[in-house]
PDB file of N, CA, C and O in Angstrom:
ATOM      1  N   UNK A   1       1.012  -1.066  -0.140  1.00  0.00           N
ATOM      2  CA  UNK A   1       0.089  -0.032  -0.045  1.00  0.00           C
ATOM      3  C   UNK A   1       0.784   1.167  -0.011  1.00  0.00           C
ATOM      4  O   UNK A   1       0.142   2.115  -0.461  1.00  0.00           O
ATOM      5  N   UNK A   2       2.063   1.448   0.443  1.00  0.00           N
ATOM      6  CA  UNK A   2       2.746   2.248   0.949  1.00  0.00           C
ATOM      7  C   UNK A   2       3.340   3.167  -0.724  1.00  0.00           C
ATOM      8  O   UNK A   2       3.638   4.312  -1.065  1.00  0.00           O
ATOM      9  N   UNK A   3       3.244   1.833  -1.327  1.00  0.00           N
ATOM     10  CA  UNK A   3       3.636   2.528  -3.023  1.00  0.00           C
ATOM     11  C   UNK A   3       2.644   3.092  -3.428  1.00  0.00           C
ATOM     12  O   UNK A   3       2.901   3.710  -4.462  1.00  0.00           O
ATOM     13  N   UNK A   4       1.288   3.212  -3.011  1.00  0.00           N
ATOM     14  CA  UNK A   4       0.615   4.012  -3.521  1.00  0.00           C
ATOM     15  C   UNK A   4       0.105   5.095  -3.278  1.00  0.00           C
ATOM     16  O   UNK A   4      -0.851   5.635  -3.836  1.00  0.00           O
ATOM     17  N   UNK A   5       1.027   5.603  -2.038  1.00  0.00           N
ATOM     18  CA  UNK A   5       0.571   7.128  -0.831  1.00  0.00           C
ATOM     19  C   UNK A   5       2.016   7.485  -1.657  1.00  0.00           C
ATOM     20  O   UNK A   5       3.019   6.927  -2.102  1.00  0.00           O
ATOM     21  N   UNK A   6       1.371   8.849  -1.532  1.00  0.00           N
ATOM     22  CA  UNK A   6       2.741  10.182  -1.153  1.00  0.00           C
ATOM     23  C   UNK A   6       2.224  11.124  -0.144  1.00  0.00           C
ATOM     24  O   UNK A   6       1.057  11.376   0.154  1.00  0.00           O
ATOM     25  N   UNK A   7       3.264  11.565   0.293  1.00  0.00           N
ATOM     26  CA  UNK A   7       3.118  12.550   1.235  1.00  0.00           C
ATOM     27  C   UNK A   7       2.415  13.829   1.032  1.00  0.00           C
ATOM     28  O   UNK A   7       2.579  14.715   0.194  1.00  0.00           O
ATOM     29  N   UNK A   8       1.507  13.685   2.114  1.00  0.00           N
ATOM     30  CA  UNK A   8       0.447  14.671   2.225  1.00  0.00           C
ATOM     31  C   UNK A   8      -1.380  13.947   1.929  1.00  0.00           C
ATOM     32  O   UNK A   8      -2.519  14.375   2.119  1.00  0.00           O
ATOM     33  N   UNK A   9      -0.865  12.860   1.461  1.00  0.00           N
ATOM     34  CA  UNK A   9      -2.327  12.303   1.190  1.00  0.00           C
ATOM     35  C   UNK A   9      -3.188  12.176   2.758  1.00  0.00           C
ATOM     36  O   UNK A   9      -2.655  11.996   3.853  1.00  0.00           O
ATOM     37  N   UNK A  10      -4.375  12.300   2.526  1.00  0.00           N
ATOM     38  CA  UNK A  10      -5.152  11.936   3.676  1.00  0.00           C
ATOM     39  C   UNK A  10      -5.827  10.420   3.533  1.00  0.00           C
ATOM     40  O   UNK A  10      -6.334   9.893   2.543  1.00  0.00           O
ATOM     41  N   UNK A  11      -5.656   9.938   4.824  1.00  0.00           N
ATOM     42  CA  UNK A  11      -6.226   8.502   4.772  1.00  0.00           C
ATOM     43  C   UNK A  11      -7.311   8.460   6.566  1.00  0.00           C
ATOM     44  O   UNK A  11      -7.124   8.842   7.721  1.00  0.00           O
ATOM     45  N   UNK A  12      -7.989   8.024   6.086  1.00  0.00           N
ATOM     46  CA  UNK A  12      -8.998   7.491   7.239  1.00  0.00           C
ATOM     47  C   UNK A  12      -9.174   5.885   7.795  1.00  0.00           C
ATOM     48  O   UNK A  12      -9.638   4.908   7.208  1.00  0.00           O
ATOM     49  N   UNK A  13      -8.563   6.032   9.288  1.00  0.00           N
ATOM     50  CA  UNK A  13      -9.098   4.981   9.634  1.00  0.00           C
ATOM     51  C   UNK A  13     -10.539   4.075  10.120  1.00  0.00           C
ATOM     52  O   UNK A  13     -11.587   4.382  10.687  1.00  0.00           O
ATOM     53  N   UNK A  14      -9.963   2.819   9.567  1.00  0.00           N
ATOM     54  CA  UNK A  14     -11.127   1.773   9.412  1.00  0.00           C
ATOM     55  C   UNK A  14     -12.305   1.971  10.936  1.00  0.00           C
ATOM     56  O   UNK A  14     -13.535   1.946  10.954  1.00  0.00           O
ATOM     57  N   UNK A  15     -11.409   2.145  11.969  1.00  0.00           N
ATOM     58  CA  UNK A  15     -11.842   1.593  13.352  1.00  0.00           C
ATOM     59  C   UNK A  15     -12.688   2.563  13.666  1.00  0.00           C
ATOM     60  O   UNK A  15     -13.721   2.188  14.222  1.00  0.00           O
ATOM     61  N   UNK A  16     -12.475   4.454  13.350  1.00  0.00           N
ATOM     62  CA  UNK A  16     -13.132   5.424  13.853  1.00  0.00           C
ATOM     63  C   UNK A  16     -13.769   6.351  12.795  1.00  0.00           C
ATOM     64  O   UNK A  16     -14.512   7.305  13.026  1.00  0.00           O
ATOM     65  N   UNK A  17     -13.398   5.956  11.737  1.00  0.00           N
ATOM     66  CA  UNK A  17     -13.459   7.045  10.990  1.00  0.00           C
ATOM     67  C   UNK A  17     -11.709   8.348  10.934  1.00  0.00           C
ATOM     68  O   UNK A  17     -11.265   9.060  10.033  1.00  0.00           O
ATOM     69  N   UNK A  18     -11.337   8.134  12.067  1.00  0.00           N
ATOM     70  CA  UNK A  18     -10.666   9.610  12.213  1.00  0.00           C
ATOM     71  C   UNK A  18      -9.545   9.704  10.822  1.00  0.00           C
ATOM     72  O   UNK A  18      -8.963   8.744  10.316  1.00  0.00           O
ATOM     73  N   UNK A  19      -9.477  10.757  10.513  1.00  0.00           N
ATOM     74  CA  UNK A  19      -8.344  11.285   9.273  1.00  0.00           C
ATOM     75  C   UNK A  19      -6.662  11.510   9.755  1.00  0.00           C
ATOM     76  O   UNK A  19      -6.319  12.124  10.766  1.00  0.00           O
ATOM     77  N   UNK A  20      -5.779  10.886   8.815  1.00  0.00           N
ATOM     78  CA  UNK A  20      -4.687  11.878   9.025  1.00  0.00           C
ATOM     79  C   UNK A  20      -3.955  11.837   7.955  1.00  0.00           C
ATOM     80  O   UNK A  20      -4.313  11.521   6.821  1.00  0.00           O
ATOM     81  N   UNK A  21      -2.574  12.267   8.443  1.00  0.00           N
ATOM     82  CA  UNK A  21      -2.068  12.911   7.475  1.00  0.00           C
ATOM     83  C   UNK A  21      -0.823  12.149   6.651  1.00  0.00           C
ATOM     84  O   UNK A  21       0.197  12.408   7.288  1.00  0.00           O
ATOM     85  N   UNK A  22      -0.480  11.289   5.457  1.00  0.00           N
ATOM     86  CA  UNK A  22       0.464  10.370   5.326  1.00  0.00           C
ATOM     87  C   UNK A  22       1.701  11.435   5.442  1.00  0.00           C
ATOM     88  O   UNK A  22       1.860  12.461   4.780  1.00  0.00           O
ATOM     89  N   UNK A  23       2.502  10.917   6.438  1.00  0.00           N
ATOM     90  CA  UNK A  23       4.215  11.511   6.158  1.00  0.00           C
ATOM     91  C   UNK A  23       5.059  11.082   5.419  1.00  0.00           C
ATOM     92  O   UNK A  23       5.907  11.858   4.976  1.00  0.00           O
ATOM     93  N   UNK A  24       5.070   9.480   5.014  1.00  0.00           N
ATOM     94  CA  UNK A  24       6.017   8.610   4.220  1.00  0.00           C
ATOM     95  C   UNK A  24       6.423   7.324   4.918  1.00  0.00           C
ATOM     96  O   UNK A  24       5.771   6.948   5.893  1.00  0.00           O
ATOM     97  N   UNK A  25       7.220   6.790   4.578  1.00  0.00           N
ATOM     98  CA  UNK A  25       7.399   5.580   4.556  1.00  0.00           C
ATOM     99  C   UNK A  25       8.732   5.285   5.863  1.00  0.00           C
ATOM    100  O   UNK A  25       9.794   5.903   5.786  1.00  0.00           O
ATOM    101  N   UNK A  26       8.453   4.239   7.046  1.00  0.00           N
ATOM    102  CA  UNK A  26       9.088   3.999   8.032  1.00  0.00           C
ATOM    103  C   UNK A  26      10.685   3.540   7.500  1.00  0.00           C
ATOM    104  O   UNK A  26      11.306   3.625   6.441  1.00  0.00           O
ATOM    105  N   UNK A  27      10.896   3.123   8.583  1.00  0.00           N
ATOM    106  CA  UNK A  27      12.781   2.271   8.298  1.00  0.00           C
ATOM    107  C   UNK A  27      12.393   1.268   8.273  1.00  0.00           C
ATOM    108  O   UNK A  27      13.312   0.627   8.781  1.00  0.00           O
ATOM    109  N   UNK A  28      11.225   0.227   7.903  1.00  0.00           N
ATOM    110  CA  UNK A  28      11.524  -1.214   7.941  1.00  0.00           C
ATOM    111  C   UNK A  28      11.639  -1.027   5.922  1.00  0.00           C
ATOM    112  O   UNK A  28      11.948  -0.107   5.165  1.00  0.00           O
ATOM    113  N   UNK A  29      11.243  -2.303   5.768  1.00  0.00           N
ATOM    114  CA  UNK A  29      11.196  -2.773   4.506  1.00  0.00           C
ATOM    115  C   UNK A  29       9.634  -3.138   3.983  1.00  0.00           C
ATOM    116  O   UNK A  29       9.236  -3.359   2.839  1.00  0.00           O
ATOM    117  N   UNK A  30       8.922  -3.115   5.233  1.00  0.00           N
ATOM    118  CA  UNK A  30       7.667  -3.368   4.714  1.00  0.00           C
ATOM    119  C   UNK A  30       6.823  -2.569   4.325  1.00  0.00           C
ATOM    120  O   UNK A  30       6.727  -1.478   4.888  1.00  0.00           O
ATOM    121  N   UNK A  31       6.112  -2.867   3.409  1.00  0.00           N
ATOM    122  CA  UNK A  31       5.364  -2.328   2.375  1.00  0.00           C
ATOM    123  C   UNK A  31       3.858  -2.122   3.231  1.00  0.00           C
ATOM    124  O   UNK A  31       2.889  -1.653   2.633  1.00  0.00           O
ATOM    125  N   UNK A  32       3.765  -2.552   4.793  1.00  0.00           N
ATOM    126  CA  UNK A  32       1.972  -2.112   5.432  1.00  0.00           C
ATOM    127  C   UNK A  32       2.617  -1.308   5.896  1.00  0.00           C
ATOM    128  O   UNK A  32       2.101  -0.327   5.359  1.00  0.00           O
ATOM    129  N   UNK A  33       3.577  -0.824   6.658  1.00  0.00           N
ATOM    130  CA  UNK A  33       3.706   0.040   7.527  1.00  0.00           C
ATOM    131  C   UNK A  33       4.468   1.597   6.883  1.00  0.00           C
ATOM    132  O   UNK A  33       5.162   1.733   5.875  1.00  0.00           O
ATOM    133  N   UNK A  34       4.015   2.662   7.922  1.00  0.00           N
ATOM    134  CA  UNK A  34       4.396   4.376   7.342  1.00  0.00           C
ATOM    135  C   UNK A  34       4.221   4.929   8.606  1.00  0.00           C
ATOM    136  O   UNK A  34       3.888   4.310   9.616  1.00  0.00           O
ATOM    137  N   UNK A  35       4.419   5.919   8.530  1.00  0.00           N
ATOM    138  CA  UNK A  35       3.945   7.103   9.450  1.00  0.00           C
ATOM    139  C   UNK A  35       2.813   8.140   9.129  1.00  0.00           C
ATOM    140  O   UNK A  35       2.224   7.876   8.081  1.00  0.00           O
ATOM    141  N   UNK A  36       2.497   8.944   9.603  1.00  0.00           N
ATOM    142  CA  UNK A  36       1.328   9.943   9.638  1.00  0.00           C
ATOM    143  C   UNK A  36       1.884  11.030  10.652  1.00  0.00           C
ATOM    144  O   UNK A  36       2.591  10.994  11.658  1.00  0.00           O
ATOM    145  N   UNK A  37       1.378  11.796  10.081  1.00  0.00           N
ATOM    146  CA  UNK A  37       1.778  13.464  10.920  1.00  0.00           C
ATOM    147  C   UNK A  37       1.396  13.083  12.467  1.00  0.00           C
ATOM    148  O   UNK A  37       2.155  13.302  13.411  1.00  0.00           O
ATOM    149  N   UNK A  38       0.429  12.631  12.552  1.00  0.00           N
ATOM    150  CA  UNK A  38      -0.574  12.924  13.791  1.00  0.00           C
ATOM    151  C   UNK A  38       0.079  11.910  15.001  1.00  0.00           C
ATOM    152  O   UNK A  38       0.381  12.354  16.109  1.00  0.00           O
ATOM    153  N   UNK A  39       0.264  10.362  14.582  1.00  0.00           N
ATOM    154  CA  UNK A  39       1.120   9.634  15.256  1.00  0.00           C
ATOM    155  C   UNK A  39       2.875   9.711  15.318  1.00  0.00           C
ATOM    156  O   UNK A  39       3.482   9.845  14.255  1.00  0.00           O
ATOM    157  N   UNK A  40       3.396   9.647  16.219  1.00  0.00           N
ATOM    158  CA  UNK A  40       5.416   9.186  16.566  1.00  0.00           C
ATOM    159  C   UNK A  40       5.542   8.113  16.351  1.00  0.00           C
ATOM    160  O   UNK A  40       6.743   7.876  16.222  1.00  0.00           O
ATOM    161  N   UNK A  41       4.736   6.951  16.184  1.00  0.00           N
ATOM    162  CA  UNK A  41       4.964   5.622  15.871  1.00  0.00           C
ATOM    163  C   UNK A  41       4.405   5.191  14.370  1.00  0.00           C
ATOM    164  O   UNK A  41       3.445   5.673  13.768  1.00  0.00           O
ATOM    165  N   UNK A  42       5.257   4.185  13.974  1.00  0.00           N
ATOM    166  CA  UNK A  42       4.689   3.738  12.419  1.00  0.00           C
ATOM    167  C   UNK A  42       3.140   2.985  12.414  1.00  0.00           C
ATOM    168  O   UNK A  42       2.936   2.221  13.357  1.00  0.00           O
ATOM    169  N   UNK A  43       2.255   3.124  11.600  1.00  0.00           N
ATOM    170  CA  UNK A  43       1.131   2.767  12.089  1.00  0.00           C
ATOM    171  C   UNK A  43       0.887   1.567  10.580  1.00  0.00           C
ATOM    172  O   UNK A  43       1.607   1.733   9.595  1.00  0.00           O
ATOM    173  N   UNK A  44       0.253   0.888  10.589  1.00  0.00           N
ATOM    174  CA  UNK A  44      -0.044  -0.663  10.088  1.00  0.00           C
ATOM    175  C   UNK A  44      -1.096   0.198   8.982  1.00  0.00           C
ATOM    176  O   UNK A  44      -2.198   0.654   9.285  1.00  0.00           O
ATOM    177  N   UNK A  45      -0.346   0.293   7.452  1.00  0.00           N
ATOM    178  CA  UNK A  45      -1.355   0.600   6.719  1.00  0.00           C
ATOM    179  C   UNK A  45      -2.815   0.147   6.174  1.00  0.00           C
ATOM    180  O   UNK A  45      -3.548   0.987   5.652  1.00  0.00           O
ATOM    181  N   UNK A  46      -3.187  -1.114   6.301  1.00  0.00           N
ATOM    182  CA  UNK A  46      -4.180  -1.820   5.834  1.00  0.00           C
ATOM    183  C   UNK A  46      -5.248  -1.596   6.670  1.00  0.00           C
ATOM    184  O   UNK A  46      -6.362  -2.004   6.341  1.00  0.00           O
ATOM    185  N   UNK A  47      -5.039  -0.893   7.907  1.00  0.00           N
ATOM    186  CA  UNK A  47      -5.899  -0.344   8.761  1.00  0.00           C
ATOM    187  C   UNK A  47      -6.360   1.070   8.370  1.00  0.00           C
ATOM    188  O   UNK A  47      -6.467   1.952   9.222  1.00  0.00           O
ATOM    189  N   UNK A  48      -6.614   1.259   7.153  1.00  0.00           N
ATOM    190  CA  UNK A  48      -6.683   3.079   6.917  1.00  0.00           C
ATOM    191  C   UNK A  48      -6.979   2.626   5.148  1.00  0.00           C
ATOM    192  O   UNK A  48      -6.301   1.901   4.420  1.00  0.00           O
ATOM    193  N   UNK A  49      -8.202   3.345   4.870  1.00  0.00           N
ATOM    194  CA  UNK A  49      -7.937   3.580   3.217  1.00  0.00           C
ATOM    195  C   UNK A  49      -7.840   5.094   3.018  1.00  0.00           C
ATOM    196  O   UNK A  49      -8.379   5.919   3.756  1.00  0.00           O
ATOM    197  N   UNK A  50      -7.084   5.377   1.925  1.00  0.00           N
ATOM    198  CA  UNK A  50      -6.703   6.730   1.106  1.00  0.00           C
ATOM    199  C   UNK A  50      -8.549   7.447   0.706  1.00  0.00           C
ATOM    200  O   UNK A  50      -9.500   6.923   0.126  1.00  0.00           O
ATOM    201  N   UNK A  51      -8.391   8.677   1.281  1.00  0.00           N
ATOM    202  CA  UNK A  51      -9.064   9.418   0.938  1.00  0.00           C
ATOM    203  C   UNK A  51      -9.052  10.166  -0.306  1.00  0.00           C
ATOM    204  O   UNK A  51      -8.264  11.111  -0.303  1.00  0.00           O
ATOM    205  N   UNK A  52      -9.797   9.967  -1.490  1.00  0.00           N
ATOM    206  CA  UNK A  52      -9.689  10.826  -2.638  1.00  0.00           C
ATOM    207  C   UNK A  52     -10.274  12.067  -2.376  1.00  0.00           C
ATOM    208  O   UNK A  52     -11.374  12.195  -1.839  1.00  0.00           O
ATOM    209  N   UNK A  53      -9.430  13.144  -2.812  1.00  0.00           N
ATOM    210  CA  UNK A  53      -9.785  14.514  -3.526  1.00  0.00           C
ATOM    211  C   UNK A  53     -11.057  14.671  -3.895  1.00  0.00           C
ATOM    212  O   UNK A  53     -11.361  13.726  -4.624  1.00  0.00           O
ATOM    213  N   UNK A  54     -12.183  15.604  -3.704  1.00  0.00           N
ATOM    214  CA  UNK A  54     -12.889  15.960  -4.290  1.00  0.00           C
ATOM    215  C   UNK A  54     -12.828  16.955  -5.272  1.00  0.00           C
ATOM    216  O   UNK A  54     -13.839  17.260  -5.905  1.00  0.00           O
TER     217      UNK A  54
END
């Protein structure tokens, strides 16, 4: 999923609908993890969906 995102993309968390801003990949080689601006730890990207701009 990480390869489909670019810095600044909005992501919505499935569990609660909260929106985050994608900040970039994390230090691992795992495509399923990345950073969002609102959190200090890497997040599991399959728990989010990309919000398409209107």
